[in-house]
C-alpha positions as CSV (number, residue, x, y, z in Angstrom):
1,X,122.2,107.1,130.4
2,X,120.7,110.2,132.8
3,X,120.9,111.5,129.4
4,X,118.4,109.9,127.5
5,X,116.0,109.5,130.2
6,X,115.6,113.0,130.3
7,X,115.2,113.4,126.9
8,X,112.0,110.7,126.7
9,X,108.7,113.1,128.1
10,X,110.2,115.6,124.9
11,X,110.3,112.4,122.9
12,X,106.8,110.8,124.0
13,X,105.8,115.1,123.4
14,X,106.9,115.0,119.7
15,X,105.5,112.0,119.1
16,X,102.1,112.7,120.2
17,X,101.8,116.2,119.0
18,X,103.1,114.9,115.5
19,X,100.2,112.3,115.5
20,X,97.8,114.9,116.4
21,X,98.2,117.0,113.6
22,X,98.2,114.3,110.8
23,X,94.9,113.2,112.1
24,X,91.6,115.1,111.5
25,X,88.5,115.1,114.6
26,X,85.7,113.6,114.7
27,X,83.2,115.6,112.7
28,X,85.7,117.3,111.2
29,X,85.4,117.3,106.7
30,X,88.7,117.1,105.3
31,X,89.1,116.6,101.4
32,X,90.2,113.1,99.8
33,X,92.5,112.5,96.4
34,X,92.1,110.2,93.7
35,X,93.7,107.1,94.9
36,X,92.0,107.2,98.3
37,X,88.2,107.1,96.8
38,X,89.7,104.6,94.1
39,X,90.2,102.2,97.5
40,X,86.6,102.9,98.2
41,X,85.2,102.4,95.3
42,X,86.4,98.9,95.7
43,X,85.4,98.7,99.4
44,X,82.3,99.1,98.0
45,X,82.1,97.5,94.7
46,X,81.3,99.9,92.5
47,X,82.4,100.8,88.8
48,X,82.5,104.1,87.8
49,X,81.8,104.4,83.8
50,X,84.5,105.1,81.1
51,X,84.1,108.2,80.5
52,X,83.2,109.8,84.0
53,X,86.5,112.4,86.1
54,X,86.9,111.9,89.2
55,X,86.8,115.9,90.7
56,X,87.2,116.2,94.4
57,X,85.9,114.0,97.2
58,X,85.7,114.2,101.3
59,X,85.8,112.0,103.8
60,X,84.3,112.8,106.8
61,X,84.6,110.9,110.0
62,X,82.1,110.8,113.6
63,X,83.1,108.1,115.7
64,X,85.8,105.3,115.2
65,X,86.3,103.2,112.5
66,X,85.4,103.0,108.8
67,X,85.0,107.0,107.8
68,X,81.9,107.7,105.7
69,X,82.7,109.4,102.5
70,X,81.2,111.7,99.5
71,X,82.4,112.3,95.7
72,X,81.6,113.3,92.0
73,X,82.9,112.5,89.5
74,X,81.8,114.4,85.8
75,X,81.4,113.7,82.4
76,X,80.0,115.0,79.0
77,X,76.0,114.7,78.4
78,X,76.3,112.1,75.8
79,X,78.5,109.4,78.0
80,X,76.9,109.5,81.7
81,X,73.2,108.3,81.7
82,X,72.0,105.6,84.0
83,X,72.5,103.3,81.6
84,X,75.8,102.8,81.3
85,X,76.2,103.2,85.4
86,X,74.0,100.4,85.4
87,X,75.8,98.1,83.2
88,X,78.7,98.8,85.4
89,X,77.2,97.9,88.6
90,X,74.7,94.9,87.9
91,X,75.1,94.6,91.7
92,X,72.8,97.7,92.9
93,X,69.7,97.7,92.6
94,X,68.7,99.6,89.2
95,X,68.4,103.6,89.0
96,X,65.2,105.7,89.5
97,X,64.0,109.0,89.1
98,X,64.9,111.2,92.7
99,X,63.6,114.5,93.2
100,X,65.8,117.8,94.1
101,X,64.3,117.8,97.6
102,X,65.6,113.9,98.2
103,X,68.6,114.1,96.7
104,X,69.7,117.7,98.4
105,X,72.4,116.6,101.5
106,X,75.1,118.3,102.4
107,X,76.8,115.5,101.9
108,X,76.4,116.4,98.1
109,X,76.1,120.0,98.6
110,X,79.3,120.2,99.4
111,X,80.9,118.7,96.2
112,X,78.8,121.3,94.0
113,X,75.5,119.6,93.8
114,X,73.2,121.8,91.0
115,X,69.6,120.1,91.3
116,X,69.2,118.9,86.8
117,X,66.0,118.7,85.2
118,X,67.3,115.1,85.1
119,X,68.1,113.5,88.4
120,X,68.6,109.3,89.4
121,X,69.4,108.2,92.4
122,X,70.3,104.2,93.7
123,X,70.8,103.2,97.6
124,X,71.9,99.6,98.4
125,X,71.6,99.2,102.2
126,X,74.0,97.8,104.4
127,X,75.4,93.6,103.5
128,X,77.0,92.3,106.0
129,X,80.0,93.6,106.6
130,X,79.6,96.3,103.2
131,X,78.5,100.0,104.0
132,X,75.6,101.4,102.9
133,X,75.8,103.3,99.5
134,X,73.9,106.1,97.9
135,X,74.1,106.7,93.9
136,X,73.3,110.0,92.4
137,X,73.2,111.0,88.6
138,X,72.3,114.4,87.9
139,X,72.2,114.9,84.0
140,X,71.8,118.5,82.1
141,X,72.5,119.0,77.6
142,X,76.2,119.2,79.3
143,X,77.6,117.8,81.2
144,X,76.4,114.4,83.8
145,X,77.5,114.9,87.6
146,X,78.1,111.0,89.1
147,X,78.0,111.6,93.5
148,X,78.8,108.9,95.4
149,X,77.8,108.4,99.3
150,X,79.0,105.7,101.1
151,X,78.2,105.9,104.9
152,X,80.9,104.5,106.8
153,X,80.8,102.9,109.8
C-alpha cells in the first residue's frame, strides 16, 4: 500500500501535465478541422451551399464557454453567389453589399481575406442561446469565398 501512495503525486502531476498540453490558453487561436466546423455550422443553423469546399478554420477562446470560431470555404465563381447562399439559409437576413473597410477583421484576414469587387455580408444577432454570427461572401472572376464568424459565448 505504501508504494501506491508514493506514486500518487507523480500520477497527479502527469494527469495535470497531460491535460494542460491538450488544451489551449485563453486568447490563443488554433486551427480546427472540417468535422469541428461541421458541428459549429449545425449549432448556428447555417448551410454551406453545394460547390463550396472547406479551406481553413480557426477557433479562439477568451474565457470559459463556447469559443469563437471562423471558417473559410471556396467555390468557383459560377457556384458561389449570394442567391444560392440566401436560398440555403432563409433564416438569415439577406446579404447586403459591404465595403472592404467594414469587412476587414482579424477573424477573416487570418483566413486569407482579400478585398474583392463584389463583397456581401449578413449578420444574425444573438437568438436565445444561439451566438451572434457574421457571414461574408467575396467574389471575383475566378472564385467565390465564404467566410463565417461565430462569436461564441
